[in-house]
TIVEX-881851 format. One line per 5 residues: number of its first residue (from 1); their letters; for each residue x, y, z of N, C-alpha, C. Coordinates in steps of 0.2 Angstrom, whole numbers, plus 5000, padded with zeros to 4 digits. Layout:
BEGIN
NUM = A = X:Y:Z:X:Y:Z:X:Y:Z; ...
***
This chain:
BEGIN
1 = MKKRV = 4875:4904:4996:4874:4910:5000:4877:4916:4997; 4872:4922:4996:4874:4928:4993:4880:4931:4997; 4885:4934:4994:4889:4938:4997:4886:4945:4998; 4887:4948:5004:4885:4955:5005:4890:4960:5003; 4888:4966:5001:4893:4971:5000:4892:4976:5005
6 = RLSIV = 4898:4977:5009:4898:4982:5014:4902:4988:5012; 4900:4994:5015:4903:5000:5012:4907:5004:5017; 4912:5008:5015:4916:5012:5019:4913:5019:5018; 4912:5023:5023:4909:5030:5022:4914:5035:5024; 4919:5036:5020:4924:5041:5021:4925:5044:5014
11 = GMLLG = 4924:5051:5013:4925:5053:5007:4920:5059:5005; 4921:5062:4999:4916:5067:4998:4910:5064:4995; 4904:5068:4996:4898:5067:4993:4894:5062:4997; 4897:5056:4999:4894:5050:5001:4898:5045:5004; 4904:5044:5001:4908:5038:5002:4907:5033:4997
16 = CAAVS = 4911:5028:4996:4911:5023:4991:4912:5016:4994; 4912:5011:4990:4913:5004:4992:4920:5004:4995; 4921:5000:5000:4927:5000:5004:4933:4996:5001; 4938:4996:5004:4944:4992:5002:4942:4985:5002; 4939:4982:5007:4936:4976:5007:4928:4976:5005
21 = PWIWT = 4926:4973:5000:4919:4974:4998:4914:4971:5004; 4916:4967:5008:4911:4965:5013:4913:4966:5020; 4918:4971:5021:4919:4974:5028:4918:4981:5028; 4914:4984:5032:4912:4991:5032:4917:4994:5037; 4921:4999:5035:4926:5002:5039:4925:5010:5039
26 = IGQQA = 4926:5013:5045:4926:5020:5045:4932:5022:5048; 4936:5027:5045:4941:5030:5049:4948:5031:5046; 4953:5028:5048:4960:5029:5046:4962:5027:5040; 4958:5022:5036:4959:5020:5030:4960:5026:5025; 4957:5032:5026:4958:5038:5022:4965:5040:5023
31 = LSSPT = 4968:5039:5028:4975:5042:5029:4980:5037:5027; 4979:5031:5025:4984:5026:5024:4984:5024:5016; 4980:5027:5012:4980:5025:5005:4986:5028:5002; 4989:5025:4996:4995:5027:4993:4994:5034:4989; 4999:5037:4988:4999:5044:4985:4996:5043:4978
36 = LQSVY = 4991:5047:4976:4987:5047:4970:4992:5050:4965; 4992:5046:4959:4997:5048:4953:4993:5053:4949; 4990:5058:4951:4987:5063:4947:4990:5070:4949; 4990:5075:4945:4993:5081:4946:4989:5086:4950; 4991:5088:4956:4988:5094:4959:4993:5098:4962
41 = LKPSS = 4992:5104:4964:4997:5108:4967:4998:5106:4974; 5004:5105:4976:5005:5103:4983:5004:5108:4988; 5001:5106:4994:5000:5111:5000:5005:5116:5001; 5012:5114:5000:5017:5118:5002:5017:5124:4997; 5014:5123:4991:5015:5128:4986:5009:5133:4986
46 = LTQNP = 5004:5132:4991:4998:5136:4991:4999:5142:4996; 4996:5147:4993:4996:5154:4997:4992:5152:5004; 4993:5156:5009:4990:5156:5015:4983:5159:5015; 4981:5162:5010:4975:5165:5009:4970:5160:5005; 4965:5158:5008:4961:5153:5005:4958:5155:4999
51 = VMEAK = 4956:5161:4998:4953:5164:4992:4958:5164:4986; 4964:5166:4988:4969:5166:4983:4971:5159:4981; 4971:5155:4986:4973:5148:4985:4968:5145:4980; 4962:5146:4981:4957:5144:4976:4958:5146:4969; 4959:5153:4968:4960:5156:4962:4967:5153:4959
56 = TLSTE = 4972:5152:4963:4978:5149:4960:4977:5142:4957; 4973:5138:4961:4971:5131:4959:4967:5131:4953; 4962:5135:4952:4958:5135:4946:4961:5137:4940; 4967:5141:4940:4970:5144:4934:4976:5140:4932; 4979:5136:4937:4985:5133:4935:4984:5125:4935
61 = MALSA = 4978:5122:4935:4977:5115:4935:4979:5112:4929; 4982:5106:4929:4983:5103:4922:4983:5095:4924; 4982:5091:4918:4982:5084:4919:4989:5081:4919; 4990:5076:4923:4996:5072:4922:4997:5070:4915; 5004:5068:4914:5005:5065:4907:5001:5059:4906
66 = QDEVS = 5000:5054:4911:4996:5048:4910:4989:5050:4909; 4986:5054:4913:4979:5056:4912:4978:5060:4905; 4983:5064:4903:4982:5067:4896:4982:5062:4891; 4986:5056:4891:4985:5051:4886:4978:5048:4887; 4976:5046:4892:4969:5043:4893:4964:5047:4890
71 = FQRIM = 4964:5054:4892:4959:5059:4890:4959:5059:4882; 4965:5060:4879:4965:5060:4872:4963:5054:4868; 4964:5048:4872:4962:5042:4869:4954:5042:4869; 4951:5044:4874:4944:5044:4874:4941:5049:4869; 4944:5055:4869:4942:5060:4864:4942:5057:4857
76 = KYARD = 4948:5054:4855:4949:5051:4849:4943:5046:4847; 4942:5042:4852:4936:5037:4851:4930:5041:4850; 4929:5046:4854:4922:5050:4853:4922:5053:4846; 4927:5056:4844:4927:5059:4837:4927:5054:4831; 4930:5048:4832:4930:5043:4827:4923:5041:4826
81 = RDLYQ = 4919:5040:4831:4913:5037:4831:4907:5043:4831; 4909:5049:4830:4904:5054:4830:4899:5054:4836; 4902:5053:4842:4898:5052:4848:4893:5058:4849; 4895:5063:4847:4891:5069:4849:4884:5069:4846; 4883:5065:4841:4877:5064:4838:4872:5059:4842
86 = RPMGR = 4875:5056:4847:4870:5051:4851:4867:5055:4856; 4861:5052:4859:4858:5055:4865:4864:5055:4871; 4863:5060:4875:4868:5061:4880:4869:5055:4885; 4864:5052:4887:4865:5046:4891:4869:5040:4887; 4868:5039:4881:4872:5034:4877:4879:5036:4877
91 = VMQAV = 4880:5043:4877:4887:5045:4877:4890:5044:4884; 4887:5045:4889:4889:5044:4896:4891:5036:4896; 4887:5032:4894:4888:5025:4894:4894:5023:4890; 4895:5026:4884:4901:5024:4880:4907:5027:4883; 4907:5033:4886:4913:5035:4889:4915:5030:4895
96 = AEQLL = 4910:5029:4899:4911:5024:4905:4914:5018:4903; 4912:5015:4897:4914:5009:4894:4922:5009:4893; 4924:5015:4891:4931:5016:4889:4935:5016:4895; 4932:5016:4901:4936:5016:4908:4935:5010:4911; 4932:5005:4908:4932:4998:4912:4939:4995:4914
101 = ATPYQ = 4939:4992:4919:4945:4989:4922:4950:4995:4925; 4948:5001:4925:4953:5006:4928:4953:5004:4936; 4958:5004:4939:4959:5002:4946:4955:5007:4950; 4953:5004:4956:4949:5007:4961:4954:5010:4967; 4953:5016:4969:4956:5018:4975:4951:5023:4979
106 = ENLLE = 4950:5021:4985:4945:5025:4989:4948:5032:4991; 4943:5036:4992:4944:5043:4996:4949:5047:4992; 4949:5047:4986:4954:5051:4982:4954:5058:4983; 4948:5061:4985:4948:5068:4986:4950:5070:4993; 4951:5065:4997:4953:5067:5004:4960:5066:5006
111 = ESSAE = 4964:5066:5001:4971:5064:5002:4975:5070:5004; 4974:5076:5001:4978:5082:5002:4975:5085:5009; 4980:5089:5012:4979:5092:5018:4975:5099:5017; 4976:5101:5010:4972:5107:5008:4968:5105:5002; 4962:5109:5001:4958:5107:4996:4961:5109:4989
116 = TLTLS = 4961:5104:4985:4964:5105:4978:4959:5102:4973; 4960:5104:4967:4956:5101:4962:4959:5095:4959; 4958:5089:4963:4961:5083:4961:4957:5080:4955; 4961:5077:4951:4959:5074:4944:4963:5068:4944; 4959:5063:4941:4962:5056:4939:4958:5052:4934
121 = LQKFD = 4962:5050:4929:4959:5045:4924:4962:5038:4925; 4967:5038:4930:4971:5032:4931:4968:5028:4937; 4964:5031:4941:4961:5027:4947:4955:5031:4949; 4950:5027:4951:4943:5031:4953:4941:5028:4959; 4937:5032:4963:4932:5030:4968:4926:5031:4964
126 = CVLLI = 4920:5029:4968:4914:5029:4964:4912:5036:4962; 4913:5041:4966:4911:5048:4965:4915:5051:4959; 4922:5050:4959:4926:5053:4954:4925:5050:4947; 4923:5043:4947:4920:5040:4941:4915:5044:4938; 4909:5045:4942:4903:5049:4940:4905:5056:4937
131 = ESVLA = 4909:5059:4941:4911:5066:4940:4915:5066:4933; 4920:5062:4932:4924:5062:4926:4920:5060:4920; 4916:5055:4920:4912:5053:4914:4907:5059:4913; 4904:5062:4917:4899:5068:4916:4903:5074:4913; 4909:5075:4916:4913:5081:4913:4915:5080:4906
136 = ITRGI = 4918:5074:4905:4920:5072:4898:4914:5072:4893; 4908:5069:4895:4902:5069:4891:4900:5076:4889; 4900:5081:4894:4897:5087:4893:4902:5091:4887; 4908:5089:4887:4912:5092:4882:4910:5089:4875; 4910:5082:4875:4909:5079:4869:4902:5081:4865
141 = VKRDY = 4897:5082:4869:4891:5083:4866:4891:5090:4863; 4895:5094:4865:4896:5101:4862:4902:5101:4857; 4905:5095:4855:4910:5095:4851:4916:5099:4853; 4917:5099:4860:4923:5103:4863:4927:5097:4866; 4933:5096:4863:4937:5090:4865:4943:5092:4869
146 = STSTY = 4943:5098:4872:4949:5101:4875:4949:5099:4882; 4956:5099:4885:4957:5097:4891:4954:5102:4896; 4955:5109:4894:4953:5114:4898:4946:5114:4900; 4942:5112:4895:4934:5112:4896:4933:5106:4901; 4936:5100:4900:4935:5095:4905:4937:5097:4912
151 = IQNIR = 4942:5100:4913:4944:5103:4920:4939:5108:4922; 4937:5112:4918:4932:5117:4920:4925:5114:4922; 4923:5109:4918:4917:5105:4920:4918:5101:4927; 4923:5098:4928:4924:5095:4935:4923:5100:4940; 4927:5106:4940:4926:5111:4945:4919:5114:4945
156 = EQRYV = 4915:5115:4940:4908:5117:4940:4904:5112:4944; 4905:5106:4943:4901:5100:4946:4903:5099:4953; 4909:5100:4955:4911:5098:4962:4910:5103:4967; 4909:5110:4965:4909:5115:4971:4903:5120:4970; 4902:5122:4976:4896:5127:4976:4897:5133:4972
161 = NGELN = 4893:5134:4967:4893:5140:4962:4899:5138:4957; 4901:5132:4957:4907:5131:4953:4913:5134:4954; 4914:5136:4961:4920:5139:4963:4924:5136:4968; 4930:5134:4967:4934:5131:4973:4936:5136:4978; 4934:5136:4984:4936:5141:4989:4936:5137:4995
166 = GYCSR = 4941:5132:4996:4942:5129:5002:4938:5123:5002; 4939:5119:5008:4936:5112:5009:4928:5113:5009; 4926:5118:5012:4919:5118:5013:4915:5121:5007; 4919:5122:5002:4915:5124:4995:4914:5118:4991; 4916:5112:4993:4915:5106:4990:4908:5103:4992
171 = LHYFS = 4905:5100:4987:4898:5097:4988:4899:5090:4991; 4898:5090:4998:4900:5083:5001:4895:5078:5001; 4889:5080:5002:4883:5075:5002:4880:5075:4995; 4878:5069:4993:4875:5068:4986:4869:5072:4986; 4864:5073:4991:4858:5077:4990:4860:5084:4989
176 = EWLAE = 4866:5087:4992:4868:5094:4991:4871:5094:4984; 4875:5089:4982:4878:5089:4975:4872:5089:4970; 4867:5085:4970:4862:5085:4965:4858:5091:4965; 4856:5094:4971:4853:5101:4971:4857:5106:4968; 4863:5107:4969:4867:5112:4966:4868:5111:4959
181 = NQKRN = 4869:5105:4956:4870:5104:4949:4863:5104:4946; 4857:5103:4949:4851:5104:4946:4849:5112:4945; 4851:5115:4950:4851:5123:4950:4854:5126:4944; 4860:5123:4942:4864:5125:4937:4862:5122:4930; 4857:5118:4930:4855:5114:4924:4860:5110:4921
186 = IMKSL = 4863:5106:4926:4868:5101:4924:4865:5094:4924; 4861:5093:4930:4858:5087:4932:4850:5088:4933; 4846:5083:4932:4839:5083:4934:4837:5077:4938; 4834:5078:4944:4832:5073:4948:4826:5069:4945; 4826:5063:4945:4820:5059:4942:4817:5055:4947
191 = TSKLD = 4819:5055:4954:4816:5050:4959:4809:5052:4960; 4807:5058:4961:4800:5060:4962:4796:5057:4956; 4798:5059:4950:4794:5057:4944:4793:5049:4943; 4798:5045:4946:4798:5038:4946:4794:5035:4953; 4790:5040:4956:4786:5038:4962:4790:5036:4968
196 = GVPIN = 4796:5039:4969:4800:5038:4974:4796:5040:4981; 4798:5036:4986:4794:5038:4993:4799:5042:4997; 4796:5046:5001:4800:5051:5005:4803:5048:5011; 4808:5051:5013:4811:5049:5020:4815:5056:5022; 4813:5057:5029:4817:5063:5032:4823:5061:5036
201 = KTLNF = 4828:5064:5034:4835:5062:5038:4838:5069:5040; 4842:5068:5045:4846:5073:5047:4853:5071:5044; 4856:5075:5040:4862:5074:5037:4868:5077:5041; 4871:5073:5045:4876:5076:5050:4882:5071:5050; 4883:5066:5046:4888:5061:5046:4895:5064:5047
206 = MSTHW = 4896:5069:5043:4903:5071:5043:4905:5075:5050; 4900:5079:5053:4902:5082:5059:4902:5077:5065; 4898:5071:5064:4898:5067:5070:4904:5061:5069; 4907:5061:5063:4913:5057:5062:4919:5061:5059; 4920:5067:5062:4925:5071:5059:4932:5068:5060
211 = QAYPQ = 4933:5064:5065:4940:5061:5065:4942:5057:5059; 4937:5055:5055:4938:5051:5049:4940:5055:5043; 4940:5061:5043:4941:5066:5038:4947:5070:5039; 4953:5069:5036:4959:5072:5038:4958:5080:5038; 4954:5083:5033:4953:5090:5033:4949:5093:5039
216 = LAHSE = 4945:5088:5042:4941:5090:5048:4945:5089:5054; 4949:5083:5054:4953:5081:5060:4958:5087:5062; 4960:5090:5057:4966:5095:5058:4964:5102:5057; 4957:5103:5057:4955:5110:5056:4948:5111:5060; 4949:5115:5065:4943:5117:5069:4938:5121:5064
221 = ANRQC = 4941:5126:5060:4937:5130:5056:4933:5126:5051; 4937:5121:5048:4933:5116:5043:4927:5113:5047; 4928:5110:5053:4923:5107:5057:4917:5112:5058; 4919:5118:5059:4913:5123:5060:4909:5124:5054; 4913:5125:5048:4909:5127:5042:4905:5121:5040
226 = ISEME = 4908:5115:5041:4904:5109:5039:4898:5108:5043; 4898:5109:5049:4892:5109:5054:4887:5114:5051; 4890:5120:5050:4885:5125:5047:4882:5123:5041; 4886:5120:5036:4883:5117:5030:4877:5112:5031; 4879:5108:5036:4874:5102:5037:4868:5105:5040
231 = STLDN = 4868:5110:5044:4862:5113:5047:4857:5116:5042; 4860:5118:5036:4856:5120:5031:4852:5114:5027; 4854:5108:5029:4851:5102:5026:4847:5098:5031; 4846:5101:5037:4842:5098:5042:4836:5095:5040; 4834:5089:5042:4828:5086:5040:4827:5086:5033
236 = ASIRY = 4832:5084:5029:4832:5084:5022:4826:5079:5020; 4822:5081:5015:4817:5077:5013:4820:5073:5006; 4821:5067:5007:4825:5063:5002:4820:5058:4999; 4819:5058:4993:4815:5053:4990:4819:5047:4987; 4817:5041:4988:4821:5035:4985:4816:5030:4982
241 = IPTDQ = 4818:5026:4978:4814:5020:4975:4816:5014:4979; 4812:5011:4983:4813:5005:4987:4816:5000:4983; 4821:4996:4986:4825:4991:4983:4820:4986:4979; 4815:4984:4982:4811:4979:4979:4806:4982:4973; 4807:4988:4972:4803:4991:4967:4808:4993:4961
246 = IQSKY = 4814:4992:4962:4819:4995:4956:4817:4992:4950; 4817:4985:4949:4816:4982:4943:4809:4984:4939; 4804:4986:4943:4798:4989:4940:4799:4995:4936; 4805:4999:4938:4807:5005:4935:4811:5004:4929; 4814:4998:4927:4819:4997:4922:4817:5001:4915
251 = ALLES = 4811:5000:4913:4809:5003:4907:4809:5010:4907; 4810:5014:4912:4810:5021:4913:4817:5024:4914; 4822:5019:4915:4829:5021:4915:4832:5021:4909; 4837:5026:4908:4841:5027:4902:4848:5026:4903; 4852:5024:4898:4859:5023:4898:4862:5030:4901
256 = GDVIA = 4866:5029:4906:4870:5035:4909:4866:5038:4914; 4860:5036:4916:4857:5039:4922:4861:5038:4928; 4862:5043:4932:4866:5042:4938:4862:5039:4944; 4865:5034:4947:4861:5030:4952:4865:5031:4959; 4861:5033:4964:4864:5033:4970:4861:5029:4975
261 = IATKI = 4864:5025:4979:4861:5020:4983:4860:5023:4990; 4853:5023:4992:4851:5026:4998:4852:5022:5004; 4853:5024:5010:4855:5020:5015:4851:5022:5021; 4851:5017:5026:4848:5018:5032:4853:5020:5038; 4859:5021:5036:4864:5023:5041:4862:5030:5043
266 = PGLDV = 4862:5031:5050:4860:5038:5052:4865:5043:5050; 4863:5049:5048:4867:5055:5046:4869:5055:5039; 4867:5050:5035:4870:5049:5028:4864:5048:5023; 4865:5051:5017:4859:5050:5012:4861:5044:5008; 4867:5043:5005:4869:5038:5001:4876:5035:5002
271 = THTGL = 4877:5029:5000:4884:5026:5001:4887:5024:4995; 4884:5024:4989:4888:5022:4983:4885:5025:4977; 4888:5026:4971:4885:5029:4965:4888:5025:4959; 4884:5025:4954:4886:5022:4948:4882:5025:4942; 4882:5022:4936:4878:5024:4930:4874:5018:4928
276 = VYRSP = 4868:5020:4926:4864:5014:4922:4868:5012:4916; 4868:5005:4916:4871:5002:4910:4866:4998:4907; 4864:5000:4901:4859:4996:4897:4863:4991:4892; 4862:4985:4893:4866:4980:4889:4862:4979:4882; 4866:4976:4878:4863:4975:4871:4856:4971:4871
281 = NGGIG = 4855:4967:4876:4849:4963:4876:4844:4966:4880; 4845:4973:4882:4840:4977:4886:4840:4976:4893; 4845:4972:4896:4845:4972:4903:4848:4978:4906; 4846:4980:4913:4848:4986:4916:4853:4984:4922; 4859:4986:4921:4864:4985:4926:4867:4991:4929
286 = LIHSA = 4873:4991:4932:4876:4997:4935:4883:4997:4933; 4886:5002:4930:4893:5003:4929:4896:5007:4934; 4901:5005:4938:4903:5008:4944:4910:5006:4946; 4913:5010:4950:4920:5009:4952:4919:5005:4959; 4922:4999:4959:4921:4994:4965:4928:4992:4967
291 = PVRGV = 4929:4991:4974:4935:4988:4976:4937:4982:4973; 4944:4981:4972:4947:4975:4969:4946:4975:4962; 4940:4976:4959:4939:4975:4952:4939:4981:4948; 4939:4987:4952:4939:4994:4948:4933:4995:4945; 4933:4998:4939:4927:5000:4935:4925:4994:4932
296 = MISPN = 4918:4992:4933:4915:4986:4931:4908:4987:4930; 4905:4982:4927:4898:4982:4926:4895:4976:4930; 4890:4978:4935:4886:4973:4938:4879:4973:4934; 4878:4967:4931:4873:4966:4926:4866:4967:4928; 4864:4966:4934:4857:4967:4936:4857:4972:4942
301 = LQRYV = 4854:4978:4941:4854:4984:4946:4851:4982:4952; 4845:4979:4952:4841:4978:4958:4845:4972:4962; 4848:4967:4959:4851:4962:4962:4857:4965:4966; 4861:4969:4963:4867:4972:4966:4865:4976:4972; 4859:4980:4972:4857:4984:4977:4855:4980:4983
306 = ERVDD = 4852:4974:4981:4850:4970:4987:4856:4967:4991; 4862:4967:4988:4867:4964:4991:4871:4969:4995; 4869:4976:4995:4873:4981:4998:4870:4982:5006; 4874:4981:5011:4872:4981:5017:4869:4988:5019; 4864:4989:5022:4860:4995:5025:4857:4999:5019
311 = AIGIL = 4857:4996:5013:4854:5000:5007:4846:4999:5008; 4843:5004:5006:4835:5004:5006:4832:5006:4999; 4837:5007:4994:4834:5009:4988:4839:5013:4984; 4836:5017:4979:4841:5021:4975:4837:5028:4974; 4842:5033:4972:4840:5039:4969:4842:5039:4962
316 = VARPV = 4838:5042:4958:4840:5043:4951:4840:5050:4948; 4845:5051:4944:4846:5058:4941:4848:5057:4934; 4847:5062:4930:4849:5062:4923:4853:5068:4921; 4858:5067:4917:4861:5073:4915:4857:5077:4910; 4857:5084:4910:4853:5088:4906:4857:5089:4899
321 = DLRTP = 4853:5087:4894:4856:5088:4887:4854:5095:4884; 4859:5099:4884:4857:5106:4882:4856:5107:4875; 4857:5101:4871:4856:5101:4864:4848:5100:4863; 4844:5098:4868:4837:5097:4867:4833:5103:4867; 4829:5104:4862:4825:5111:4862:4821:5111:4868
***
């Protein structure tokens, strides 16, 4: 009997695989996870002015000592192997491989009572893994191996117009994240090109489950601005590749393509993310951050999606390689 993968939907962009891979939970798990061992400015150190708070965070951010060691290890690997000469997708896969077995922790971006530029290379949820691999890769292909560029890339990818300006400046839904990063020529959606089928959804999961998000539960202002943001996404036309058609698209997928698992859950667009992993024998799998096992490779993409409860298919996006004429 196949084991089903059930998902927890608390967190930024979409939510990730839950603490238990077969028990779907919503709510207070986000409040009970252990303290993240990455460096960010504590809420008590923040100014009461949200704009000044954002500026302070953007200029004073630094990696923890452990994260700095991990970052330098990856960059040494990249320099020693001249990864910058490879296609961008293959660099994405190579970077992700360096993070295999890194522990999983859910809802890493929801732990602080005030919005902070949270970074971690010691623990990942599914979203932070994608963000981190993309940010590192964008530096490598430009032969820029600096920590400051990595941090700047994370900020650019995570927030509206690349600027941290409070909780509502974060790109919470995958559809919103992809549209913003496509607008700034960081990502390119491929689902339409791959003959994805349309589905119209009202994206309002956060406002209808606000008790599950600490920064919404404790702030009426945040609830209001999230509702206003969701109203701009009303009846979002989302295209996805149905689960039973995924394998027929394998030849068109490249290493490092971003995969998001589309869901039939009301109010939500996707529930999990990962990267295409092309194995030496040509197989197409998914490299992703999963409960219990951390960063891992699921060897067959379609077979994995078939096991995810409420999944209806996938969205596909590709990082833009600015070196390409």
